[in-house]
Steps between C-alpha positions, in 0.01 A plus 500: 500500500565725799281442801274796572571658838215501749373844602593614848188470716369818659448476874176668602409670826153483649360849540254413776235707320193285424490406130787733403740211435255352249465837325881540480538157342614311810659755734768767516833400338794510741770762437261690273435873505132590503327836479168542678346802328179693545353833603475614862265288711497202265651257754865486388659526846252255649575244229878536544480466877264202484753317283787610725338380825416167339853438374724646773659273760797538728707290258361677192453859618347790312571873504246773429667813363290815525627789291303826499176308529265469794676549838581164655322583826172556319559208267545254785202638688266439209648175368483325836120513472522216248498143629809411292710752697705299753661736750730219619682512165578873519864556590583131460379365166392837358694825527342837417753762383448865404723630218339843486796688654747332264282594204469863607869536579668312216225433244496174308862424585415518871199271452705239315772515765235440768359201311846344476565563868188318619537218251842433647372535857194269478557280190124504434317248285236762421525877454206738477579851372220755555484725307723467195305777328543748785875448538561560130356848535808605697737426212743792476558592141832665585649185647500314173343200678185456295181317584576232238846433642358482853241241398766295322736508800218418744391196295861385467558534875186305590586225253854472636364432847258236361201660662139518383394863471165681497512861384185696586417805291221748424437447130191515285442263211615746234847515659571128480641523148768753591775527758813295554354318800226348282759354264729363769224346714442128459141522615246780496172504692248781457240574767211736446147598593194529280236739634141486378263735681524387865675169432876440493650184351870426548686329215845341455666431165826315434664714233800272465649196671831369367528123480137433597159495333277721717124518469397777267246772564400711798439311822283638778631524854369615834686646798364379834641461849676185374674703230464459126299217344521449123201368304635374166278531199400167349701556186484147363207274440504163679540181299187366326237360732553137585243228449367457853293209633128522428408583859271799562495786747146505636314800639313288751172646369253227404360575159788723390758221510260282301456781244880503458519121477676472834667841545790692347758293313837519674728787398225718353385857561138584573331841490194546721323807362200675647362829623512612861330267747473198272731285715835509320700515823282229651582265212867577559461406867324178398798421277744559788304300759452207264871505422582486872261209543696293248842623619569756224638827649376832362619859479237775510601849383276798577529868412171647615410323825722422795544124562322544832184586308530177301558307822181650645297425187629143480411443867136584422497193272674280756852522352800571724761668280729572796527128569584439134780756530635334814492164321695649202205431271442869430713811463311830481670805348361851527681741271413854593392704199778758545816528286451146369693378198405198294847353571442524875158336476635210296801463728287479814271241342791285379660515845177395675441213256853370561466540877206259543520308172166636386303313235226765478525879468199731536546864394213713627466699292664581168297820498644597840854424382464718192357788702775470761778547245619854425469628146865429422443129569172449314675452166669188647179366657386254234852376422589457866176319583543269200857409595406441862209272407715314247772450761259362762304272269822362350569360848158334514322759716144609435445877492159652566452867409188689607397780264245774560244536221365857508164419339242390754280363220487520123797460266787297644868591481706235677787741565578862424870420546542292184616195697243240393765340279689402816218279624462134419162497674238772560208499745243779469278612788200719408196673642170452315158650561215250516153595624632834627766330715879473462629145472850367440609276214828319435646379173823329396583693185829337407719202581798475268591135555176346622136459421261687731132564566365765260185580700443794732411418857353700781698507824443620854734615774410296807651469852716223353621700201398481135222257405450437127146415386347346189541657154268775376268340243194723503668826396691636204734801493630428852842655432333827404409536867127521420387150393180433310274203565517269202198513265254218468565325172232538238249779441350498849369837619679703765164605640144494378484877520761573230405588145634306205741784420623514862532122508712500181725776631554312828605181320738684270648698787547185705687331217723807457550534881519877462445735208449859398166624359657516153612135519151391608333703224717331241444150645121547519467692173318772690548874488691665784201686644304177543794329668559800730134506603495126568822516702362786707192295599706190578745705708216651705363154582847364587518244219791687345790678674660809350864598554749736336818399320730760345221754543246292304207291632510120490232257620484148642224268621426552867200273575338186364184325610526411873542127552619426147832320484701391196464137404782262589685456169738247650250214480 
């Protein structure tokens, strides 16, 4: 049986563009011909030059051929503003050449002759041709030298010199399926911009990559003074979560850690949900400070408040976040809510986690992240957040997400973003009204892999942070935001001044918690007029409270006899 020949390995070049090599499938194949396509202003020239300055050396020079594109004087003036531009390489490792006159005088034949001349003169390892689209416009139909023949001869010439080539061209996506250059090119990268109202998101897509398996989809990128930075989309889910040791990530809040049987199990995600002012951020800071105390570094990501504001707030509780940063126990990221993409957010978080080896990640808040994303990115919000959380927890990190609950009191919706399924654990912070005063209650609603305390507890924000108190035992309906004092068991009167009918209505209403007049009439076997009259008297005296729901009145017990307390049923 004949021995199967081994495939010839493809040597790959580093592009020097952050994360681009990973997107391409490992790098840029040597001796390949790549087209960098996109509309004007999409970053094509910047990408080509960033790769060129990274690769070019005196022993492996590069030539930049400008043909009927931007004048070289202007090009150099603008490109040298980027930090990757090394003026010491110009004229030594990198040679800028203008082929405009050859193109105007002799058309495509003149351009090809110029390319051959400079290939022979410099023997470059890398050639950048900008712009291949512009030079084809000078094709002279009368010469018989067609655009297709020119592209074929150019590719053949570049291959003969064993050079890696980047052809830059102004193309839109619809043009990528036509044209001889698209067929001949080994690799094709498409750059573009997505505009939504006042936000602009830049995207890169690898249309084809011969011999490699590039990452699919559209990848966000940003152009800064350092050049282009790619933020790959998390296209693949991480491997299934490992079985981690049974250690717990504590909050450092006495009472809360006991409610959670010692804290968050390792590698789990926790949502802290609550309305404004309930202390969600403060719990996140507790989580970070406690992690630092036991040597577990944390990353804190904010979208609404500058990290300096968190540093100031933490200082008021005696916590020095700046010292934690100096000690590499904390990395704070502030992502400005302008032109953000979900890929960029996830990329920045992953980079920060890797930088300090973070075991805890606090995202404050999910609501701020969702608001910060432009409309074009919101469709990827849930998927991107899920993949990011899955990736972090698969490595054993604990992720804490704070979520704004719009309702101050009343019905509870843990999240309007449909992300509750992401959480292994959920902590709910609520306001309740008791004796005409707002008080705060805390409840552990869910722990996927652990038992937990099912009771609601009052908590206070003190100079030392959150202080969790004893469970509520004297009230029912606490989660409604307007608790009711539990009734005394047995037929004891609410007050000596109530009639038998009023007394009966109060007991029924207390057992139902709240009810409409029709429900009470049916339960008491009374006519509606009698019930309405009785409710009116009880409302005037404060024994019953009236409210409106869906435009219809509902009632609940407001007062019971002063001094009466429910019997202790735990004996």
